[in-house]
C-alpha positions in Angstrom: -12.3 91.7 7.8 -9.4 90.7 10.0 -10.4 87.0 9.5 -10.5 87.4 5.7 -7.1 89.1 5.8 -5.6 86.2 7.8 -7.1 83.7 5.4 -5.6 85.7 2.5 -2.2 85.6 4.2 -2.3 81.9 5.0 0.5 80.0 3.3 -1.9 77.0 2.8 -4.4 79.2 1.0 -1.8 80.9 -1.1 -0.3 77.5 -1.9 -3.7 76.2 -3.1 -4.3 79.2 -5.2 -0.9 79.1 -6.8 -1.1 75.4 -7.6 -4.6 75.9 -9.0 -3.3 78.7 -11.3 -0.6 76.4 -12.5 -3.2 73.7 -13.3 -5.3 76.1 -15.1 -2.4 77.3 -17.2 -1.5 73.7 -18.1 -5.2 73.3 -19.3 -4.9 76.4 -21.5 -1.6 75.2 -22.9 -2.7 71.6 -23.7 -6.0 72.7 -25.3 -4.5 75.5 -27.5 -2.9 75.3 -30.9 0.3 77.2 -31.7 -0.1 79.0 -35.0 3.5 79.9 -35.5 6.7 77.9 -35.4 9.0 79.7 -32.9 11.8 77.2 -33.0 13.9 79.2 -35.5 13.8 82.3 -33.4 14.3 80.2 -30.2 17.4 78.7 -31.8 18.7 82.1 -32.7 18.1 83.5 -29.2 19.6 80.4 -27.6 23.0 81.2 -29.1 23.1 84.1 -26.6 21.9 82.2 -23.5 22.0 82.7 -20.7 20.0 85.8 -21.4 17.5 88.1 -19.8 14.1 87.3 -21.2 12.0 90.5 -21.0 8.2 90.4 -20.9 5.3 92.7 -20.3 3.6 92.2 -16.9 0.1 90.8 -17.5 1.2 89.1 -20.7 3.6 86.7 -19.1 1.5 83.9 -17.6 2.0 81.2 -20.3 5.8 81.7 -20.7 6.8 78.8 -18.4 4.9 76.4 -20.7 6.5 77.4 -23.9 10.0 77.4 -22.4 12.1 74.6 -23.7 12.8 72.0 -21.1 16.6 72.4 -21.5 16.4 76.1 -21.0 17.4 76.7 -17.4 15.9 79.9 -16.1 15.0 81.7 -12.9 12.0 84.2 -12.7 12.0 87.4 -10.8 8.8 87.6 -8.7 7.8 90.4 -6.3 7.6 90.0 -2.6 3.9 90.9 -2.4 1.1 88.5 -1.6 0.2 88.4 -5.3 3.9 87.6 -5.9 3.7 84.7 -3.4 0.9 83.2 -5.5 2.8 83.8 -8.7 6.0 82.2 -7.2 4.1 79.1 -6.2 2.5 78.8 -9.7 5.9 79.3 -11.4 7.6 76.7 -9.2 4.7 74.3 -9.9 5.5 74.8 -13.6 9.2 74.0 -13.1 10.6 77.5 -12.9 12.9 78.6 -10.0 12.2 82.1 -8.6 14.1 85.0 -7.2 12.0 87.3 -4.9 12.2 91.1 -5.2 11.0 94.0 -7.3 12.0 97.6 -8.1 10.6 100.9 -9.0 11.5 104.4 -10.1 12.7 105.5 -6.6 15.8 103.9 -5.2 14.4 103.9 -1.7 11.4 101.9 -2.8 13.7 99.5 -4.7 15.7 98.8 -1.6 12.6 98.3 0.5 11.2 95.8 -2.0 14.4 93.8 -2.1 15.3 95.0 -5.6 19.0 95.6 -4.9 19.5 92.2 -3.3 17.5 90.6 -6.1 19.6 92.4 -8.7 22.8 90.9 -7.2 21.2 87.5 -7.1 20.1 87.8 -10.8 23.7 88.7 -11.8 24.9 85.6 -10.1 22.2 83.5 -11.7 23.3 84.6 -15.2 27.0 83.9 -14.3 25.9 80.4 -13.3 24.6 79.8 -16.8 20.9 80.2 -16.0 18.7 82.7 -17.9 16.6 85.3 -16.1 12.9 85.8 -16.9 11.4 89.1 -15.8 8.6 91.5 -16.4 9.9 94.9 -17.1 7.1 97.5 -16.8 7.2 99.6 -13.7 4.6 98.5 -11.1 1.6 100.9 -11.2 3.3 102.7 -14.0 2.5 102.5 -17.7 1.3 99.2 -19.0 3.9 99.4 -21.8 6.6 101.4 -20.1 9.9 99.7 -19.6 11.6 100.3 -16.3 15.4 100.8 -15.9 16.0 97.6 -13.9 16.3 95.3 -16.8 18.8 97.7 -18.5 20.9 97.8 -15.3 20.9 94.0 -15.1 22.1 93.7 -18.7 24.9 96.3 -18.0 26.1 94.6 -14.8 25.9 91.0 -16.1 27.1 91.6 -19.7 24.2 89.3 -20.9 21.7 90.4 -23.6 18.0 91.2 -23.2 15.7 89.0 -25.3 12.1 90.4 -25.8 9.4 87.8 -25.9 5.6 87.8 -26.0 2.7 85.3 -25.9 -0.8 85.9 -27.2 -4.0 83.8 -27.5 -7.1 84.2 -29.6 -9.4 83.5 -26.7 -8.7 85.7 -23.7 -10.1 88.1 -21.1 -8.5 91.5 -21.4 -8.5 93.6 -18.2 -8.3 97.0 -19.8 -8.8 98.9 -16.6 -5.9 97.1 -14.8 -2.6 99.0 -14.5 -0.8 96.4 -16.7 -3.8 95.8 -19.0 -3.4 92.1 -18.2 -4.8 89.3 -20.4 -6.1 86.0 -19.0 -5.5 83.4 -21.7 -8.4 81.0 -22.2 -8.5 77.3 -23.2 -9.1 76.1 -26.8 -7.3 79.1 -28.3 -5.0 79.7 -31.2 -1.7 80.8 -29.6 1.5 82.5 -30.7 4.9 82.9 -29.0 7.3 85.4 -30.5 10.9 86.0 -29.6 12.8 89.1 -30.7 16.5 89.7 -31.4 18.9 90.1 -28.5 19.7 93.6 -27.2 23.1 94.2 -25.7 24.1 97.0 -23.2 27.7 98.1 -22.9 29.4 97.7 -19.5 30.5 101.3 -19.6 27.3 102.7 -21.0 26.5 106.4 -20.2 23.2 107.5 -18.7 22.2 108.7 -22.2 23.0 105.3 -23.7 21.1 103.5 -20.9 18.0 105.6 -21.6 18.4 104.8 -25.4 18.6 101.1 -24.6 15.6 101.4 -22.3 13.6 102.9 -25.2 14.9 100.2 -27.5 13.8 97.4 -25.3 10.4 99.1 -24.9 10.0 99.3 -28.7 11.1 95.8 -29.2 8.7 94.4 -26.7 5.8 96.3 -28.2 6.9 94.9 -31.6 6.9 91.3 -30.6 3.7 91.8 -28.6 1.9 93.2 -31.7 3.3 90.4 -33.9 2.0 87.8 -31.4 -1.5 89.3 -31.4 -1.5 89.6 -35.2 -0.7 85.9 -35.5 -3.8 85.0 -33.6 -6.1 87.5 -35.3 -5.6 90.5 -33.1 
């Protein structure tokens, strides 16, 4: 078991896995057909860039491939071993990453590098680069928005843009905490972008909670629309 653990922690092995994932996602992208034209909504959202692009974890894998090449963005990726693989995959697809994650408890957020990552993300937005992040709380509800994205919007003054990708052919992991979907090649695909959501700099705790619920509802709405577009 110790040998297997060492192999799993090998940077070489993690690098190969990450690059293999990136190659697979390219295959899915180039063999799939987009059924909706998202350019109008992308144009509408781009008026507010740099922005915080909010996604559900487990539904985010194809986003780097539908991102416009002129849309400069950094992705928030956790410091876990899985996060290392995701970071390598994202970088292979041309997306820069910021490492760190959060949670409900402040102590866990600090331990996971969430506070440092939050400061880095604020700087990223100030430097005219968007931030892409999954917003559900790890090991929490699959469709439960955490407070981190709201705090980032408050601190940075930049809007939150909900987005979702769905494909007709996929493997749904319904028992996973995030109910992730593995997109499959030769699919009908849909990418949906919602309207920007702003958070006031002097927002009260009650207002922050209301905005958290608004982002959650907006993400569910764009996700449902994406799935409807490909036939459910």
